[in-house]
N, C-alpha and C positions, 0 to 999 in steps of 0.2 A: 298618151294625150287624151283619152277617151276618160281615162279613171282621173284624172286630175280636172277635167273640166268637171265631172260629177262631182267630185269633192269639192270644188270652188261655188257649184251651183248650191249644194248643200249650205253652205256656211253662209254665203252671202242671203239667201232665202230666209235662214234661219235669225241671223243677226241685222239684217237690213230692212225685214219687210214682214217676219209675221210676228217674232217676239215684242218688237219694238210698238205693234199695232194693241196687244193683249195688257201689256204693262200700261201703255196710255192710254187707254180708251175703256177697258172693260170693267173698271174696278168702280163698285158702288159705294161711294163715302158717305150715303146718306143712309143707307138701309142696310149695308153688309154686303157680304158676298161679291157679288158681279150682276151687271146688267143682266136682265134676260135677252133683250134684243136689241144691235146696234145696226141700222140701215146703212145701205150702201153710200150715202152722202153724209155717214159719221152722225147723224142726228139717233137721240135714244129713243126708244120706247119705255118711258119710264115706268110703268105700270105694266110690262110685259111681266107672264108669271116665267119663273126662273126653274129652270128644267134639272133635275138629277144628273142626265147625262151630261148635262154642260159643264157643272161643277166638277163632277168627277173625271172628267177630262182635262180641266185645266190642273187639277189635283195631279194626273199623272204627267201632263204636259211639264209643268215648272218643276216637279221632283225630278224628271229625267234631264231635263236642260241642267238643273242644279249639280247632277252627280256628275254630267259630261264637263260642264264648264265652271264652276263654283263659284257664280255670280251670286252674290249677296240679294241684289233685286228678284231673282228668279226664287231663292228659297223663301224670301216676304212673300209672293205669290202663292207657292207651295202652301205656306203655313197658313194662310188667309184663306185660301182654299179648303185645307183640311178642316179648321174650326169652324167654319160656315157648316160644313157637312156632318159635324159631329154635333153642332148646337141646335142645327135648324132642319135639317133632313132627317137625323136618326128617330126612329120609333122607339122610344124609350119604353114603352108599353108593350110591343111585342116582336122587338127587335127588327133588323132591315132597316130599309131607307125607302121614304117617299117619294114618287115619281115626279112631283112638281109641287112649287109652293107660289104664293103671291109674291109680288114686288117687295113687300115688306115682311115676307118671311113665316107666313103662317099655310099650313099644306092646304092644298086643293086637291090634288089625286093623290090617295093614299095608298093606292094599291101596290104590290108588289112584283113590278116587271122584273124578270130575270137577268134579261139583258141589262138593266140599269145596275141592279145587283153584281153583276160581273166587272161592269167598271168602276165600280166602288173597291170591289176587290183588286182592281188593277192597279187603281190610283193609290190606294194604300199599302200595297206593297212597295209600290215604286217610293213611296214616301220614306215606309221604312228603310230601303235600301240607302235614303240620303241620313235619316236623323239617328237611325239605330237605336229608336225609342222601342222598346218591348211593347208598351200599350197599343201601339199603331199595329205591331203585327199581329197582337192576342185580338185587334178588332176585325182584321183582313181572316184571321182563322176561325173566330166565332162566324163571320158570315158564309164562310165557305161551309162549314159545318151547317148551318142552318139552310141553306140552298140544297145542300146533300139530302138533308131531312125532309125539305116541304118541295123539293121541286124533282128531285131525280126519279124516273120512272125506273122502280127495281125490275120488273118484267120485260119492258120494251127497250129498255135502256135510254139514254139521253134524258134531255130536259123540258118539263113543261112550261109554258110560256109565261103565264103570271099566278098571281095569286090575288087573294084579298088583304087586307090590312093585316089581318088575324091569320094569315098564311092557311086560309082555305080554297077550296075549287072556285074559280070565276067564270062569268060568262064571258064578258069582255076581255078576251086575251091578246088583244092587237096590240102590236106596238106603236102603230101609228095608222091615220085614218086610212091611207094607201094600201096598208097589209091586208092579209087574209086574217079571218078568226079561225085560225087553228090552233091546235094543240102543240104542233113542234114547228120551229122553224131552222133554214141553214144561219142566219142572221145573229140569233140568240144563242145558238150552238158556236159557231166561230168564236164570239167575244167571250164566253164561256172558257174555251179552249186557249184562248189570249191570256185570260185571267189566270188561271189555272198553271198555264205556264210561266208567268212572271213569277205568282206567287210559290211555285215549287222553286226557282231560282233561289229564292232567300228563306225558304222552310222545306227543305229535301223530306217530306214527309211520306212514307211507304202508303197509306192509304190515299193519299192524293196523288202519288205517282200510278196508282194502281186507277184512278179515275180518269188521269187525264191520259194513259194509254188507251183506256176503253172508249175514251172522247174520239180520240184517234181514228179508232175502229169502227165508231159509229160514222164518220165520215166517208171510211173507204167501203163500208156496208150498205150504208143508207144514203147518204148526202150526194155522193159524188154519182153521177147518172153513169151506170155501167157501159153504155155505148158509146155517148158522145163528150162524157169526161167535164161538162160543166155541172156546175153546184145546182142541185134540184133547191127551189127556194120554201116550200112548204109542204107541209104532211099533215096527216091525222096522227093519233096517239099510235098506232099501228105500223107507223112509216110508210105508210100508202102516199104518194105524190098528189098533190093537188092544185099544182101548177106550173104552168109549162113557159114560163118567163125566164129569160137568161140574163142574167145580171153579170156583166163581164169584170166591172169592177170589185164583185166579192169573189169572181172565180180567181182573177189574178191578186187579192189581197189573200185568199184561202190558200193559194200556192205556197206562199210562203210563209204564213202562220203554220201550217201545218209540219211543213219542215222544220221552222223554229221549236215546234213543241216537241216534236220527234228528237231535235239533238238536246235538248236539257233533260231527257229522261237517260241519255246515255245508253240508250239500247239499240246495239250496232246491229240488230237484225231489222228493228223499226226501224231504223233510220234511213237503211238501204231502201226499204219497201216503200216508204214515203218519199225518197228523192224522184224514183219512178213515177209515182203516182201525182208529184207536184209537177214533174215536165209535160205530162199529160192534159193537166190543169191548162198550165201556160199554154199549152197549143191550142186547146181548147179557147181559150180567152181572147187568143190572137184574130179569131174571126172578128173580133170587135175593134181591133187594130187598123186605122186608116190611113188613106196616103198621107195626109196633111201633119204624121205624127204622134197621133192622139188615141185615147181608147174612147170608144162610143159606151153611152150609158147602158142602154140594155136593147133586148130584142126578145122573140119568143121562138119556142122550137117550129110552130108552123107560116113564121114570116110573116103575121098580121099586125106586129105590132114591132113598131122601127122608131127611136129615139136617136135625132142626129145632133143633140145639145150635148155638150162635153160640160159633165158635172168636175167641180176640183177633186174631190176626194178619189176619184176614179182615177184620173191621172195620177196623183200621188203615190196610189197603191202600184199602179204599173210600175211605174220606176223601179219601186222597191223589188216587185216580182220579174221582172226580165233580169234584173241586176242579180236577183238570188239565182235565176235560172242559169246566169253567166259562170256565176260562183260554182255549180254544180258542173257543169258540162265544158266550160271555156269556150261555148260556140259563139264565135264574134257578134252573129246576128241578134242575140240577146242581149249584147252589149250597146250593138245600133241603135235599137229599139229604145234602150233605157235612155241614152242621150237623147234621142230624137224627142222623145216625151217630156224630158227634162227641157230643152229647148222649147219647145210650145209651150209649156206652164211659163216659164223664164219670159217670153215674149209676148203673152196673150193673157195668163191666168194670174200672174202675180201684179199685183195694184200696187205700182210705184210710187205713186201719187198720194194714197191714203193708208196704204198699208194693208196686208192679209191678202188673200187670194179672192177672186170672185167666185161667187156660186156655180154660174153656169156662163159659157160662152158658147156661140155659134160655131159652126166648122170655119169659117171666117177668121174665128178670135175674136168676134165683137160680143164685148160682154153683154151678158141679158140682165138688166137693172132692176128687176122686181123682185129678187131675190136679197135676203139680209146678210150684214157682213159677218155677222156673228149672231148667234141664237141657241133655240132648243136645240138644232140639228147642226149647226156651224160652229165648229170649234177647233180651238188649235191643236188639233189631236192627228187627223189622219199626215196632214202637212209638215207638221213638226216630227212626227214619228217618222215619217219618209225621209226626212233629211238626216235624222240621228242614224238610221237604217243604212242611209247611202255611206256615211261617215265610218259606220262599223264595217263594211264589206268593202269599202275601196282600202280602207287600213288592212285588213285582211289579204285582199289581192296584192297590194303592194310591198305586203311583208312576206307573202308565197305567191311569187310570179310562176 
C-alpha cells in the first residue's frame, strides 16, 4: 500500500502540479528562453536576470520527463532550453557558460561557477539521452574536459569553486551571498558528482570513471564528517573545514546521490562501501526529521542556529533519501518516513491552486509567501527529480519484493 501511495503521489505531483506550471507560465515568448522570476501570485518580473542554473535545470527536467513519458510538449520545452543555452549562455571565446544574463539575453555575470557548469553537463547528458544527437554529447564532453583542466585540484583533489570568464583564479568564489568565500564546498562537489554520474551513464569513458570514483572517495575522506556523518559545507583548498552548519537537505540528498554514483560505476566493492556510508548519512540527517512528518532546513553543531521553516527542496530530497534507504535495507521505518514527508508535501507544499510548490512553509504548513514560485534558484528540478526517482524505485521494489 505504501509503495502504491508513493507511486500515485509522484504521478499526481508531476502531471497535475509541477509540469503544467512550467509549461504554462515559464516561457518568455518576447525575449526567448524562460522568465527569470515568477512571483507567488503568478506575476512576472519581466526584467529579472536569467540564471544559468534555472535554464540548465529546465533542460534536464524536460529532457528527463520526455524520456520517461514521451510527451511532445516536454520535448519542445527541452529543445527551447537547449537552444537558448547554446545561443546565449555559451561563451564562444573561452568555452563554458555564463552565470547570468539580462532579461533580454545579454551577459551580466560572466564568471565560470563550477556548480553551474556541472548543471550544464547534467542537462546536456540528459538531452543527449533523448535526442541521441552526437553534437550534444560532444558539448557535454567538451565542458567536462574544460572543468577537469581548469578546476580540478591535482594536488588536493576535488574542484575549485569558480574561475573568471577566462578560467583564471578569481577572488569572489561564492555561489550565493549566503555562502562562504572558500575554495571548496560540499554543494559544488555534490552536483559535480551528480553531473558526472549522468554523463558516465551515456558515455562510459575510463577517465571519467576514474574521476567519478575519485570524487566518491573525496566525500568519504573529507566531506562526510568522520564522527557525526553530516556533510561538512565549506573547506579551504587543503580540505580544512570552515563551517559548522548542518544542512539536513544536503545530507539526505547526498546519501542517495552517492549511492547512485557508486552503482553506475559497477564497482561492487565501492557499492558495498557506499551503501554503508549512505545509511550513516541518512541516520545523521534524521536529526532534522520532525514529528509533523517533514525535514528541517538546517542547524549547526553548536546548536546556535536553528531554522524551523521547511523548504521545498529538502522535503523532495528527503522522500528519495528515505525510499533509497528502504531499498537498501528493507527497514520499514525508512518507508514510513518517505510516506510521511510525501503526505506533508501533498497537503502543505504543493500549490493546487496556482501550481508548482511553495518555496517555504512553517511547521504548521502555512506558506511563507515572500519567496518566488520560480526564479534563479526555484526550478522544476528537485521536485521533478524526486518524483522520477520515486517512480524508478517503486518499480524496482514492485518487481523485486
